[in-house]
C-alpha positions in Angstrom: 68.5 -160.7 -63.8 68.3 -156.9 -63.8 66.5 -155.4 -66.7 67.0 -151.8 -65.5 68.5 -149.6 -68.2 72.1 -148.5 -67.4 73.5 -145.0 -68.0 74.5 -145.8 -71.6 71.1 -147.1 -72.5 69.4 -144.1 -70.9 71.7 -141.9 -72.9 70.7 -143.6 -76.1 67.0 -143.2 -75.2 67.5 -139.5 -74.4 69.2 -138.9 -77.8 66.3 -140.6 -79.6 63.6 -138.7 -77.7 65.5 -135.4 -78.4 65.8 -136.2 -82.0 62.1 -136.9 -82.4 61.2 -133.7 -80.6 63.3 -131.7 -83.1 62.4 -133.6 -86.3 58.9 -133.9 -87.8 59.6 -136.8 -90.2 58.5 -140.2 -89.1 59.5 -142.2 -92.2 62.6 -142.6 -94.4 63.1 -138.9 -94.4 64.2 -139.1 -90.8 67.2 -141.4 -91.8 69.7 -138.5 -92.5 69.0 -137.0 -89.1 69.4 -140.5 -87.5 72.7 -140.8 -89.3 73.9 -137.4 -88.2 73.0 -138.1 -84.6 75.4 -141.0 -84.4 72.7 -143.4 -83.4 73.6 -145.8 -86.2 77.0 -146.3 -84.6 75.9 -147.4 -81.1 76.4 -151.1 -81.9 79.5 -150.8 -84.2 82.9 -151.8 -82.9 85.0 -149.0 -81.4 87.7 -149.7 -84.1 85.2 -148.4 -86.7 84.2 -145.4 -84.7 81.3 -147.0 -82.9 80.2 -147.3 -79.3 80.4 -151.1 -79.1 77.2 -151.3 -77.1 75.5 -154.3 -78.9 71.9 -155.4 -78.6 71.3 -153.7 -75.2 71.5 -150.3 -76.8 70.0 -151.3 -80.2 66.8 -152.7 -78.5 66.4 -149.4 -76.6 66.9 -147.4 -79.7 64.4 -149.4 -81.7 61.8 -149.4 -78.9 62.0 -145.6 -78.5 61.7 -145.0 -82.3 58.7 -147.4 -82.3 57.0 -145.5 -79.5 56.5 -142.7 -82.1 55.8 -145.3 -84.9 58.8 -144.2 -86.9 58.9 -146.1 -90.2 62.6 -145.7 -91.1 65.0 -148.6 -91.9 66.4 -148.8 -88.4 65.1 -152.3 -87.6 66.4 -154.0 -90.8 69.7 -152.1 -90.7 70.6 -152.6 -87.0 68.5 -155.6 -86.0 68.7 -157.7 -89.1 72.0 -156.5 -90.4 74.6 -155.0 -88.1 73.9 -157.1 -85.0 74.2 -160.5 -86.7 77.5 -159.4 -88.4 79.2 -158.4 -85.1 82.0 -160.9 -84.4 80.7 -163.1 -87.2 82.4 -161.8 -90.4 86.0 -161.4 -91.6 87.8 -158.2 -90.8 87.8 -157.1 -94.5 84.0 -157.4 -94.7 83.5 -155.6 -91.4 85.9 -152.8 -92.6 83.8 -152.3 -95.7 80.3 -152.6 -94.2 80.4 -151.0 -90.8 81.9 -147.6 -91.7 79.3 -147.4 -94.5 76.5 -148.0 -92.0 77.8 -145.2 -89.8 77.4 -142.9 -92.8 73.8 -144.0 -93.5 74.1 -147.2 -95.6 71.1 -149.5 -95.2 71.3 -153.2 -94.6 68.5 -155.8 -94.5 68.0 -159.5 -94.3 66.2 -161.9 -96.8 65.0 -164.8 -94.7 61.4 -165.6 -95.6 60.4 -167.7 -98.6 57.1 -168.3 -100.3 54.9 -170.2 -97.7 57.7 -170.2 -95.1 57.9 -167.0 -92.9 61.3 -166.5 -91.3 62.2 -170.1 -92.2 65.1 -171.9 -90.5 65.3 -174.4 -93.4 65.7 -172.2 -96.5 65.3 -173.7 -100.0 67.6 -171.1 -101.4 70.8 -172.8 -102.7 74.4 -171.7 -102.3 76.8 -173.6 -104.4 80.5 -173.2 -103.5 83.0 -173.4 -106.3 86.5 -172.5 -105.5 86.6 -168.9 -104.2 83.1 -168.0 -105.3 79.5 -168.9 -104.3 76.6 -169.0 -106.7 73.2 -168.3 -105.0 69.8 -169.2 -106.4 66.5 -168.8 -104.7 63.4 -166.7 -104.0 62.9 -164.6 -100.9 59.8 -162.6 -99.9 58.9 -159.9 -97.4 62.3 -158.3 -97.5 62.1 -154.9 -95.9 63.8 -151.9 -97.4 65.5 -153.9 -100.1 65.3 -151.0 -102.5 67.2 -148.8 -100.1 69.7 -151.4 -99.0 73.3 -151.7 -100.2 73.6 -155.2 -98.9 71.3 -158.2 -98.1 72.0 -160.9 -95.6 70.5 -163.9 -97.5 69.9 -167.2 -95.7 70.7 -170.3 -97.8 71.1 -174.0 -97.3 74.8 -173.5 -96.7 74.7 -170.4 -94.4 74.1 -166.7 -94.6 75.5 -164.8 -97.6 76.2 -161.1 -97.8 74.9 -160.0 -101.2 75.1 -156.5 -102.8 71.7 -155.4 -104.2 73.4 -154.2 -107.3 74.7 -157.8 -108.1 73.9 -159.3 -111.5 71.1 -161.8 -111.3 69.3 -160.1 -108.4 65.8 -158.8 -109.1 63.5 -156.8 -106.7 59.7 -156.7 -107.0 57.6 -154.5 -104.7 55.1 -156.2 -102.4 51.9 -154.8 -100.8 52.4 -153.7 -97.2 50.2 -152.2 -94.4 52.7 -149.9 -92.9 55.3 -147.4 -94.1 58.2 -149.7 -94.6 58.5 -151.0 -98.2 58.9 -154.7 -98.8 60.1 -156.6 -101.8 60.2 -160.1 -103.3 63.9 -160.9 -104.2 64.8 -163.4 -106.9 68.4 -164.5 -107.0 69.2 -166.2 -110.3 72.8 -167.5 -110.0 74.1 -164.5 -108.1 77.8 -164.8 -107.6 79.5 -163.6 -104.4 83.1 -164.2 -103.0 83.4 -167.2 -100.8 84.5 -165.1 -97.9 81.0 -163.5 -97.9 79.3 -166.8 -97.0 79.0 -167.3 -93.3 78.1 -170.9 -92.5 77.6 -170.4 -88.7 75.6 -167.1 -88.7 72.0 -168.4 -89.4 71.0 -169.3 -85.8 72.3 -166.0 -84.5 70.5 -164.1 -87.3 67.2 -165.7 -86.5 67.5 -165.0 -82.8 68.3 -161.3 -83.3 65.5 -160.9 -85.8 63.0 -162.2 -83.3 64.4 -160.2 -80.5 64.5 -156.9 -82.3 61.0 -157.4 -83.8 59.9 -157.8 -80.2 61.6 -154.6 -79.2 59.8 -152.7 -81.9 56.5 -154.3 -81.0 57.0 -153.2 -77.4 57.5 -149.6 -78.5 54.5 -149.7 -80.8 52.1 -150.9 -78.2 53.4 -148.5 -75.6 53.0 -145.6 -77.9 49.5 -146.6 -79.0 48.4 -147.1 -75.4 49.6 -143.7 -74.5 47.9 -142.2 -77.5 44.6 -144.0 -76.6 44.7 -143.1 -72.9 45.2 -139.5 -73.8 42.2 -139.6 -76.2 39.7 -141.2 -73.8 40.9 -138.9 -71.0 40.2 -135.7 -73.0 37.3 -136.8 -75.3 33.9 -136.1 -73.7 30.5 -137.7 -74.1 27.5 -136.7 -71.9 29.7 -134.1 -70.3 32.1 -136.8 -69.0 35.5 -138.0 -70.2 35.3 -141.3 -72.0 37.8 -142.7 -69.5 35.2 -142.4 -66.7 32.9 -144.9 -68.3 33.4 -148.3 -66.8 33.5 -150.2 -70.1 36.2 -147.9 -71.4 38.3 -148.0 -68.2 38.2 -151.8 -68.3 39.4 -151.9 -71.9 42.2 -149.5 -71.1 43.2 -151.8 -68.2 43.2 -154.8 -70.5 45.5 -152.9 -72.9 47.8 -152.0 -70.0 48.1 -155.7 -69.0 49.0 -156.7 -72.6 51.5 -153.9 -72.9 53.3 -154.8 -69.7 53.3 -158.5 -70.7 54.8 -157.7 -74.1 57.3 -155.3 -72.4 58.5 -158.0 -70.0 58.8 -160.6 -72.8 60.8 -158.2 -75.0 63.1 -157.1 -72.1 63.7 -160.7 -71.0 64.6 -162.0 -74.5 66.8 -159.1 -75.5 68.6 -159.1 -72.1 69.3 -162.8 -72.6 70.6 -162.2 -76.1 73.1 -159.7 -74.7 74.7 -162.1 -72.2 78.0 -163.7 -73.1 77.1 -167.4 -72.6 77.2 -169.7 -75.6 76.4 -172.9 -73.7 73.7 -175.2 -75.3 71.6 -174.9 -72.2 71.7 -171.1 -72.3 70.9 -171.0 -76.0 67.9 -173.2 -75.4 66.7 -170.9 -72.7 67.1 -167.9 -75.1 65.2 -169.8 -77.8 62.4 -170.5 -75.3 62.2 -166.8 -74.4 62.2 -165.8 -78.1 59.4 -168.2 -78.9 57.3 -166.8 -76.1 58.0 -163.3 -77.3 57.2 -164.1 -81.0 53.9 -165.7 -80.0 53.0 -162.7 -77.8 53.7 -160.3 -80.6 51.8 -162.3 -83.3 48.8 -163.1 -81.1 48.3 -160.1 -78.8 49.7 -157.1 -80.6 47.1 -157.0 -83.5 44.2 -157.5 -81.1 45.5 -154.8 -78.8 45.8 -152.4 -81.7 42.2 -153.2 -82.8 41.1 -152.3 -79.3 43.0 -149.0 -79.5 41.2 -148.3 -82.8 37.9 -149.1 -81.2 38.5 -146.7 -78.4 39.5 -143.9 -80.8 36.2 -144.3 -82.8 36.3 -143.1 -86.3 39.3 -140.8 -85.6 41.6 -143.7 -85.4 41.1 -144.9 -89.0 41.7 -141.4 -90.5 45.1 -141.3 -92.2 45.7 -137.8 -90.9 45.6 -139.3 -87.3 48.7 -141.1 -86.1 46.9 -144.2 -84.7 46.9 -145.8 -88.1 50.7 -145.8 -88.2 50.9 -148.0 -85.1 48.3 -150.4 -86.3 49.6 -150.8 -89.8 53.2 -151.4 -88.6 51.9 -154.0 -86.1 50.1 -155.9 -88.8 53.3 -156.2 -90.8 55.3 -157.4 -87.8 52.7 -160.1 -87.1 52.8 -161.1 -90.7 56.6 -161.3 -90.8 56.4 -163.7 -87.9 53.9 -165.9 -89.7 50.9 -165.3 -87.5 49.8 -166.5 -84.2 49.0 -170.1 -85.2 52.5 -170.7 -86.6 54.2 -169.2 -83.6 52.0 -171.2 -81.2 53.0 -174.3 -83.1 56.7 -173.5 -82.7 56.3 -172.6 -79.1 54.5 -175.9 -78.5 57.2 -177.8 -80.3 59.8 -176.3 -78.0 57.8 -177.3 -74.9 57.2 -180.9 -76.1 61.0 -181.3 -76.7 61.9 -180.6 -73.1 
């Protein structure tokens, strides 16, 4: 295993860093600049004008954006949308969707259902009749659904690509902590062409969702740690920097350990996802890595962000300070995953089945 970034990944990181240095926006207003930079094309096939770089580049891109707590629809579009569709959809569908993404179209995935975060056993029904599919169900916590042109909807028969303008599809806004809007999606007999139902995509979609959530979590904690270390290194009490107090130094050290642990888990899982090995043994190893990553994010990330807030004092909870953007996005990621208890249960189930 070699997790070192190659030249192409370093180039992607440099483009992201340069973009964030030039642009002040850290929300959806950054999307046009992201589109113009060509970053949305890094994973697209070369035949559609992309760089054909896959998850290796996308994970770097998402981590670098998260280091500055960017709340643009990059994670749902690239991690939940483009990556699962690569080599998994008919050419006609790819020719319609991928060029649109390069021009700024937003994708997202509708996976979670009431009481079932990121469920692998969806209750949403897909009834195939001839050359059409009728979809009925209720999805929750769907990010950026109002901006998206298409949704990847998990059903009991596979994953369906659904246009958000389709008749019978209703969006209702949901409360969130961070800057990425979420929606409850009701599908009441939504009809799509049969070629837009992908029976084999669901396992790949779930793996990529977990992996790219981990990449974002890695960047969020790295950014928050840097912000916190700078604060305690420059903030003085009793004529001494806060960082010189033993209790503060110990807490920063704890945060560093958590950050490096999360970084290693995210790198390992996303590296494994990028390898071309579809054997059952390899897929089981990937699932194990992803379960470890998901638990680490759900259990450790919110606590680490709380400690960063504590070390900032009252400044951290001020909405004019950037610390709240890291914390609020981290809370949403942990909620998407279903929380630490659920992730520990799934991790334990995987261990007991070995």
